[in-house]
C-alpha positions in Angstrom: 120.1 77.4 -35.6 120.3 81.1 -35.1 117.7 83.4 -33.8 114.7 83.7 -36.1 110.9 83.7 -36.2 108.6 81.1 -37.6 104.8 80.8 -38.0 104.2 77.8 -35.8 101.3 76.0 -34.1 100.3 76.7 -30.5 98.7 73.9 -28.5 95.2 73.7 -27.1 93.7 70.5 -25.6 90.5 69.2 -27.1 88.2 66.5 -25.6 90.2 63.6 -27.0 93.3 64.5 -25.0 95.4 65.4 -28.1 96.4 69.0 -28.9 94.9 71.1 -31.8 96.8 74.1 -33.0 96.6 77.8 -33.7 99.1 80.2 -35.3 101.5 82.3 -33.3 105.0 83.7 -33.5 107.8 81.9 -31.6 111.5 82.9 -31.5 113.9 80.0 -32.0 117.1 80.2 -30.0 120.4 78.6 -30.7 122.0 75.9 -28.4 125.4 77.2 -27.6 128.6 75.4 -27.0 130.3 76.0 -23.6 133.4 78.2 -23.5 136.5 76.5 -24.8 138.8 75.1 -22.1 142.0 73.1 -22.3 142.1 69.5 -21.0 144.3 70.7 -18.1 141.7 73.4 -17.2 138.9 70.8 -17.2 140.9 68.4 -15.1 141.9 71.1 -12.7 138.3 72.2 -12.2 137.0 68.7 -11.8 139.7 67.9 -9.3 138.9 71.0 -7.3 135.1 70.2 -7.4 135.7 66.7 -6.2 138.4 67.1 -3.5 138.1 70.8 -2.6 134.5 71.8 -2.8 135.0 74.2 0.2 138.0 76.0 -1.4 140.2 75.9 1.7 142.8 78.3 0.3 140.3 81.1 -0.3 141.0 82.7 3.1 144.7 82.9 2.3 144.3 85.0 -0.8 145.5 88.6 -0.7 147.0 88.1 2.8 150.4 89.2 4.1 152.9 86.5 5.0 152.4 87.0 8.7 148.6 86.6 8.3 149.1 83.5 6.1 151.2 81.9 8.9 148.6 82.7 11.5 145.7 81.4 9.3 147.7 78.3 8.6 148.2 77.6 12.3 144.5 78.2 12.9 143.6 75.9 10.1 145.8 73.1 11.4 145.1 73.7 15.1 141.7 75.2 15.7 142.7 75.8 19.3 144.5 78.9 18.0 141.2 80.2 16.6 139.2 80.2 19.8 142.2 80.4 22.2 143.1 83.9 21.1 139.6 85.2 22.1 139.3 83.2 25.3 138.1 85.0 28.4 136.9 84.3 31.9 133.2 84.1 30.9 134.0 81.3 28.4 136.2 79.6 30.9 133.4 79.5 33.5 131.0 78.0 31.1 133.5 75.4 29.9 134.5 74.4 33.4 130.8 73.8 34.4 130.1 71.8 31.2 133.4 69.8 31.5 132.7 68.8 35.0 129.2 67.8 34.1 130.2 65.5 31.2 132.9 64.1 33.4 130.3 62.8 35.8 128.8 60.9 32.8 132.0 60.0 31.0 133.7 58.2 34.0 131.0 55.5 34.6 130.3 55.2 30.8 134.1 54.8 30.1 134.3 51.9 32.6 131.0 50.4 31.2 132.0 50.6 27.5 135.4 49.1 28.1 133.6 46.0 29.5 131.4 46.0 26.5 134.5 45.7 24.3 135.8 42.9 26.6 138.6 45.1 27.8 139.8 45.9 31.4 137.6 48.7 32.9 140.6 50.9 33.4 141.2 51.1 29.6 137.8 52.9 29.4 139.1 55.6 31.8 142.4 55.8 29.9 140.4 56.4 26.8 138.6 59.3 28.4 141.8 61.1 29.3 144.2 61.3 26.3 141.8 61.5 23.4 139.9 64.5 24.7 143.2 66.4 25.1 144.1 65.6 21.5 140.7 66.6 20.2 140.7 69.9 22.1 143.8 71.0 20.0 142.8 69.6 16.6 139.0 69.4 16.6 136.7 72.1 15.1 133.5 71.3 17.0 132.8 73.4 20.1 130.4 70.9 21.6 131.7 67.4 20.7 132.6 65.4 23.8 134.9 62.5 22.9 135.5 59.2 24.5 134.4 55.5 24.2 131.1 54.9 22.5 128.8 51.8 22.7 128.6 50.9 19.0 132.4 51.0 18.3 132.9 49.1 21.6 130.4 46.4 20.6 131.9 46.0 17.1 135.4 45.7 18.4 134.5 43.3 21.1 132.5 41.1 18.8 135.0 41.0 16.0 138.1 40.4 18.1 136.5 37.8 20.4 135.5 35.6 17.4 139.2 34.7 17.0 140.9 35.5 20.3 139.4 34.9 23.7 139.7 37.9 26.0 139.7 35.6 29.1 142.1 32.9 27.9 144.6 35.1 26.1 144.0 38.7 27.5 147.4 40.0 26.5 147.0 39.1 22.8 143.4 40.5 22.9 144.7 43.8 24.4 147.4 44.0 21.7 144.8 43.5 19.0 142.5 46.1 20.5 145.3 48.7 20.5 146.4 47.7 17.0 142.9 48.0 15.7 142.6 51.4 17.3 145.9 52.4 15.5 144.6 51.3 12.1 141.2 52.9 12.8 143.0 56.2 13.4 145.3 55.7 10.4 142.3 55.1 8.1 140.4 58.1 9.5 143.3 60.5 9.2 144.1 59.3 5.7 140.5 60.0 4.6 140.8 63.5 5.9 144.3 64.2 4.6 143.4 62.8 1.1 139.9 64.5 1.3 138.2 61.2 0.6 135.4 61.7 3.2 132.8 61.1 0.6 133.6 57.3 0.9 131.8 57.1 4.2 128.6 58.3 2.5 128.1 54.7 1.5 126.9 54.2 5.0 123.5 55.7 4.2 121.0 57.0 6.8 118.8 53.9 6.4 121.8 51.6 6.9 122.9 53.5 10.0 119.4 53.6 11.5 119.0 49.8 11.1 122.5 48.9 12.1 122.5 51.2 15.2 119.1 49.8 16.3 120.2 46.2 15.8 123.5 46.8 17.7 121.5 48.6 20.5 119.3 45.5 20.9 122.4 43.2 21.0 124.1 45.5 23.5 121.0 45.5 25.6 120.6 41.7 25.6 124.3 41.4 26.5 123.7 43.4 29.7 121.3 40.7 31.0 124.5 39.0 32.2 125.1 41.8 34.6 121.5 42.4 35.5 120.7 38.8 36.2 124.1 37.9 37.8 125.0 35.2 35.3 128.5 34.0 35.5 128.8 31.6 32.5 127.5 33.7 29.6 128.0 33.3 25.8 130.6 35.4 24.1 128.5 35.4 20.9 126.6 38.5 19.7 123.6 37.0 17.9 120.1 37.2 19.3 119.4 33.4 19.5 122.7 32.4 21.3 122.3 35.3 23.7 118.7 34.4 24.7 119.6 30.7 24.9 122.4 31.5 27.2 120.1 33.6 29.4 117.5 30.8 29.9 120.0 27.9 29.9 121.7 29.5 32.9 118.6 30.2 35.0 120.3 28.5 37.9 122.8 31.3 38.1 120.3 34.1 38.3 120.7 36.1 41.5 117.6 37.7 43.1 119.8 40.2 44.9 121.4 41.3 41.7 118.1 41.4 39.8 116.4 43.6 42.5 119.3 46.0 42.8 119.9 46.1 39.1 116.2 46.7 38.2 116.0 49.4 40.8 118.9 51.4 39.5 117.8 50.8 35.9 114.4 52.3 36.7 116.0 55.3 38.4 118.3 55.9 35.4 115.5 55.6 32.9 113.3 57.9 34.9 116.0 60.6 35.1 116.6 60.2 31.3 112.9 60.6 30.7 112.7 63.8 32.8 115.7 65.4 31.0 114.2 64.6 27.6 110.9 66.1 28.6 112.5 69.1 30.2 115.9 69.9 28.6 116.7 72.5 31.3 116.9 69.6 33.8 119.7 67.9 31.7 121.9 67.8 34.8 119.6 65.2 36.4 120.3 62.5 33.7 124.0 63.7 33.5 124.6 63.2 37.2 122.5 60.1 37.7 125.1 57.6 36.4 127.8 58.8 38.7 125.4 59.1 41.6 124.2 55.6 40.9 127.7 54.3 40.9 128.5 55.9 44.2 125.3 54.7 45.9 125.5 51.1 44.5 129.2 50.9 45.5 128.3 52.0 49.1 125.5 49.4 49.2 127.7 46.6 48.0 130.4 47.7 50.5 127.9 47.6 53.4 126.5 44.2 52.6 129.7 42.6 51.4 129.8 40.2 54.4 126.1 39.2 54.2 126.0 38.2 50.5 128.5 37.2 47.8 125.9 37.0 45.0 126.6 40.5 43.7 129.7 40.7 41.6 131.8 43.8 41.5 134.7 45.3 39.5 137.5 44.7 41.9 141.0 46.2 41.8 141.7 49.0 39.3 145.3 50.3 39.1 146.1 53.9 39.9 148.2 56.1 37.7 148.4 57.7 34.3 148.0 55.8 31.0 151.0 53.4 30.5 152.6 53.6 27.1 151.4 50.8 24.7 153.3 51.5 21.5 155.3 48.3 22.3 152.0 46.3 22.2 151.1 47.3 18.7 150.8 44.1 16.6 152.2 44.6 13.1 153.0 41.0 12.2 151.5 37.6 12.8 148.5 35.6 12.0 146.0 38.1 13.5 147.2 41.2 11.7 144.4 41.0 9.1 141.8 40.8 11.8 143.3 43.9 13.5 143.2 45.8 10.2 139.7 44.7 9.4 138.4 45.6 12.8 140.2 48.9 12.7 138.7 49.9 9.4 135.1 48.9 10.4 135.2 50.5 13.8 137.0 53.5 12.3 134.3 54.1 9.7 131.5 53.7 12.3 133.1 56.0 14.9 134.0 58.5 12.2 130.4 58.6 10.9 129.0 59.0 14.4 131.5 61.7 15.4 131.0 63.9 12.4 127.2 63.5 12.5 127.1 64.5 16.1 129.4 67.4 15.6 127.4 68.8 12.7 124.1 68.3 14.6 125.2 70.6 17.4 127.0 73.0 15.1 123.8 73.6 13.1 122.0 74.5 16.4 124.6 77.2 17.1 125.0 78.3 13.5 128.6 77.4 12.9 130.3 75.0 10.6 132.3 71.8 11.3 134.9 71.0 8.7 134.5 67.3 7.9 138.0 66.8 6.7 139.5 68.5 9.8 137.3 66.3 11.9 138.5 63.2 10.2 142.1 64.1 10.8 141.4 65.2 14.4 139.6 61.9 15.3 142.2 59.9 13.3 145.2 61.4 15.1 143.4 61.2 18.4 143.0 57.4 17.9 146.6 56.9 16.6 148.0 58.7 19.7 145.5 56.9 21.9 146.6 53.5 20.6 150.1 54.3 21.9 148.8 55.4 25.3 146.6 52.4 26.3 143.4 53.7 24.7 140.9 52.0 22.4 138.7 53.5 19.6 137.1 56.8 20.7 134.9 59.4 18.9 132.2 62.0 19.7 129.4 60.6 21.8 125.9 61.8 21.2 124.8 61.5 24.9 127.9 63.2 26.3 127.8 65.9 23.6 124.2 66.6 24.3 125.0 67.1 27.9 128.0 69.2 27.0 125.7 71.4 24.8 123.0 71.7 27.4 125.5 72.5 30.1 126.5 75.6 28.1 129.9 74.6 26.6 131.4 77.4 24.5 134.6 75.9 23.2 136.5 72.6 23.1 138.2 73.6 26.4 135.4 71.6 28.0 137.2 68.5 26.8 140.3 69.6 28.6 138.3 70.0 31.8 136.9 66.5 31.2 140.4 65.1 30.8 141.6 66.9 33.9 138.8 65.4 35.9 139.6 61.9 34.6 143.2 62.5 35.4 142.4 63.3 39.1 140.3 60.1 39.2 143.1 58.0 37.7 145.6 59.4 40.2 143.7 59.4 43.4 140.2 57.9 43.2 140.6 54.4 41.7 140.4 52.5 45.0 136.9 53.9 45.5 135.6 51.8 42.5 136.7 48.5 44.0 133.2 47.5 45.1 131.3 49.0 42.2 128.9 46.3 41.1 128.8 45.1 37.5 125.0 45.4 37.6 125.2 49.2 37.7 127.5 49.2 34.6 125.0 47.1 32.8 122.2 49.5 33.8 124.2 52.5 32.6 124.9 50.9 29.2 121.2 49.9 28.8 120.1 53.4 29.6 122.5 54.9 27.0 121.8 52.5 24.1 118.0 52.6 24.4 118.1 56.1 22.8 119.9 54.5 19.8 116.7 52.7 18.7 115.1 55.3 16.5 111.8 53.8 15.6 110.4 57.1 14.4 113.2 57.3 11.8 112.4 53.7 10.7 108.6 54.6 10.4 109.5 57.7 8.3 111.6 55.5 6.0 108.6 53.2 5.6 106.3 56.0 4.7 108.7 57.8 2.3 110.8 55.2 0.6 110.1 51.4 0.9 113.5 50.5 -0.5 115.3 52.5 2.1 113.1 50.8 4.7 114.1 47.5 3.3 117.8 48.5 3.6 117.2 49.5 7.2 115.6 46.2 8.0 118.4 44.3 6.3 120.9 46.0 8.6 118.7 45.5 11.7 118.0 41.8 11.2 121.5 41.2 9.8 123.1 42.5 13.0 120.5 40.8 15.2 120.6 37.3 13.6 123.9 37.0 11.7 126.6 39.1 13.1 127.6 42.7 13.7 130.1 43.1 10.8 128.1 40.9 8.4 124.9 42.8 9.2 126.7 46.0 8.3 128.1 44.4 5.1 124.6 43.2 4.1 123.1 46.6 4.5 126.0 48.3 2.6 125.6 45.7 -0.2 121.8 46.5 -0.5 122.7 50.2 -0.6 125.2 49.5 -3.4 122.5 47.5 -5.3 120.2 50.4 -5.0 122.8 52.7 -6.5 123.4 50.3 -9.3 119.7 50.0 -10.1 119.5 53.8 -10.3 122.5 54.0 -12.5 121.7 51.1 -14.8 118.0 51.5 -14.9 117.3 55.3 -14.9 113.9 56.8 -15.1 112.4 57.9 -18.4 109.2 60.0 -18.7 106.7 60.9 -21.4 106.0 64.6 -21.6 102.9 66.5 -22.7 102.0 70.1 -23.1 100.1 71.9 -20.3 97.2 73.7 -22.0 97.6 77.4 -22.7 101.4 77.3 -21.8 104.7 76.5 -23.4 105.4 74.1 -20.4 105.9 70.4 -21.0 105.6 68.0 -18.1 105.0 64.3 -17.3 101.7 63.0 -18.6 101.3 60.7 -15.6 102.0 63.5 -13.1 99.9 66.3 -14.7 96.4 65.4 -15.8 96.1 68.6 -17.7 99.1 67.8 -19.9 98.2 66.4 -23.3 100.1 64.7 -26.2 101.1 66.6 -29.3 100.1 65.2 -32.8 103.0 63.6 -34.5 105.4 63.9 -31.5 106.6 61.5 -28.8 108.3 63.7 -26.1 110.6 61.8 -23.7 112.9 62.9 -20.9 115.8 61.0 -19.4 116.6 61.7 -15.7 120.1 60.6 -15.3 123.6 60.7 -16.9 124.0 58.4 -20.0 126.9 56.0 -19.3 128.1 52.7 -20.5 126.2 51.1 -17.7 122.8 52.3 -18.9 123.2 53.3 -22.5 121.9 50.0 -24.0 119.0 50.0 -21.6 118.0 53.6 -22.5 118.2 52.8 -26.2 115.9 49.8 -25.9 113.6 51.7 -23.5 113.2 54.6 -25.9 112.5 52.2 -28.8 109.9 50.5 -26.6 108.3 53.9 -25.9 108.1 54.4 -29.7 106.5 51.0 -30.3 103.9 51.6 -27.5 103.1 55.1 -28.9 102.6 53.7 -32.5 100.3 51.0 -31.1 98.3 53.6 -29.2 98.0 55.8 -32.3 96.7 52.8 -34.4 94.2 51.9 -31.8 92.9 55.5 -31.6 93.1 56.2 -35.4 95.4 59.1 -34.6 97.9 61.0 -36.7 101.2 59.4 -37.8 104.1 59.6 -35.4 106.9 61.6 -37.0 109.3 62.8 -34.4 110.9 61.6 -31.1 111.9 64.6 -28.9 114.5 63.7 -26.3 114.7 66.2 -23.4 118.2 66.1 -22.1 117.9 68.8 -19.4 118.5 66.2 -16.6 121.4 64.4 -18.4 124.3 65.8 -16.5 127.0 63.9 -18.4 127.6 61.4 -21.2 130.4 59.1 -22.1 131.5 57.5 -25.4 129.2 54.6 -24.9 126.3 57.0 -24.4 127.2 58.9 -27.5 127.3 55.7 -29.5 123.9 54.8 -28.1 122.4 58.1 -29.2 123.9 57.7 -32.7 122.6 54.1 -33.0 119.2 55.3 -31.7 119.1 58.0 -34.4 120.0 55.4 -37.1 117.3 52.9 -36.0 114.6 55.6 -35.8 115.6 56.8 -39.3 114.9 53.3 -40.6 111.4 53.7 -39.3 111.0 57.1 -40.9 111.2 58.9 -37.5 113.2 61.9 -36.7 115.2 62.2 -33.5 115.5 65.7 -31.9 117.6 66.5 -28.8 116.6 69.3 -26.5 118.7 71.4 -24.1 121.9 69.2 -23.6 124.0 70.7 -20.8 127.4 72.2 -21.6 129.6 69.2 -21.1 127.2 66.9 -23.0 126.8 69.5 -25.8 130.6 69.7 -26.2 131.0 65.9 -26.5 128.1 65.6 -28.9 129.6 68.4 -31.0 133.1 66.7 -31.1 131.5 63.3 -32.0 129.8 64.9 -35.1 126.4 63.8 -33.9 125.1 67.3 -34.1 126.0 67.5 -37.8 124.2 64.2 -38.4 121.1 65.5 -36.7 120.9 68.5 -39.0 119.6 72.0 -38.3 116.3 70.7 -37.1 117.7 68.2 -34.7 118.7 70.4 -31.8 116.7 72.9 -29.8 116.9 74.9 -26.6 113.4 74.0 -25.3 110.7 71.4 -26.1 108.3 74.2 -26.9 110.6 75.6 -29.5 111.2 72.2 -31.0 107.5 71.4 -31.3 106.7 74.9 -32.7 109.5 74.9 -35.3 108.9 71.4 -36.5 105.1 71.8 -36.7 105.6 75.0 -38.7 108.0 73.2 -41.1 105.6 70.3 -41.6 102.7 72.7 -42.3 104.8 74.7 -44.7 105.7 71.5 -46.6 102.1 70.5 -46.7 102.5 67.5 -44.4 99.5 66.6 -42.2 
């Protein structure tokens, strides 16, 4: 169809909800094919859109060789970007923030290592090397890296199911380091191959439910330390944990309970104060280390009067010992190490990138997702060879880092330097640190992971997302941590499949006095047009949904004919299919459109397509469907289709 004018019928809505007409002049526009491109050009564009949406080579264009080398170094090592502009003012801010997060990272590192069933010293090792690596490779100015609660819990629960950390500690440690290596390898591979979109299968509802369930399990596990229980279950499910708590009532220690609850109340109070008044962030940041110091002094002073309070004991001094010889690349437990590494790698990567982007948005700068994946991945790979376990960006430490005024990643170097001094000179001071204070620190940290407001919002906005959230929550709570995550991801995949295989279709009507066509259910002022059934498909048409769409459109047709008979309306003549929202179509979809046209023709009904996008239009043209539809089978807008066909029917004397 070329440009032209036709005397057509304009719509006005009478009392019976069906349009009457008046004459007007409407210009009919042609539907154009997209510019011709070779197959190579199409593949190149598609490849670039999928893997390089940020166009990383753009900054290298029209640059001298020297500038390209500098830009390349800055791209690979972000430290060269901020390091060239570093000054004393930035240094002062980073030193203050680095020392502040160190006061939080040291007690948390010891606590989270115990959560992973690892020696406490490994938590400190993991707070030394990884921050140094990230400061060179990371693109976030505020991300404070180290051990985190969720990854520690997952690693501890998955490895302890097959290997006992008490009966075979050497093998357990080997598997922990090996899992960390595979976590880093997986993370770095995602960034290097630009496959970060794969972690999007961990949707927000899944993460909200999983994190809350894991936080509850972590909290319940801390009852061992807060109550002074010696013989405690190694399982991570709600029922076994609570059974262990009450079955071992004889082991409860009132001294431990009193001291533990006292410090827990102090930590929760300081956290609440800092949340209410962000300028007082230093109170909650300093309270864990202060609590460790005070509780250690108390236990030291009463050590001869009571033996009911358990403490850490000896921690070795010195730098991280090499652990590359402990990596476990063969044997019966290799599959367990790989599985644990992938799961903890995905979780820690998701958390690290989310935290980095959160604080980047507050300061109006960008965090490159692929660079972050490679930075966190290499950080964990190097860490696995230096006695570290899985680390990533911690929200609590990063929040303190941000509030303390960090300006660059140099704050991580200050953090690592402080931990270095602790490892070399201060380890004997932690001998009498009670386990109850570590439990209180973990409890205080994980309580913030239970985001009930986000869950309530999911319930209000999308019930299916809320169902996914609850599947993750109760799956972790009642089944197991990895299976709970798998259940939630499975539900998310089912949701995707439902959207793909059962896409939404709508019936459109004309809004009185306009050329606008919208959903009849959504807009009460929209009315049907005599002789037309106007439908819209809101998804691509693929092999997975083509048969469903064909049957659904035929059902729409039957329902419309039944409605017309019941209301003694005019005969249905044309099915208008608005394809504006059909972003793509495959050969199965094309075949479905062709079959739909054939079946409608047998019922003396005409099929008209409206506004197919460029790629869809090109495929329809190549498949010869456009020719079979004829000149009156393709229009740019629904209004033009209705106007032109109504004019043609009137000219031919059809009612």
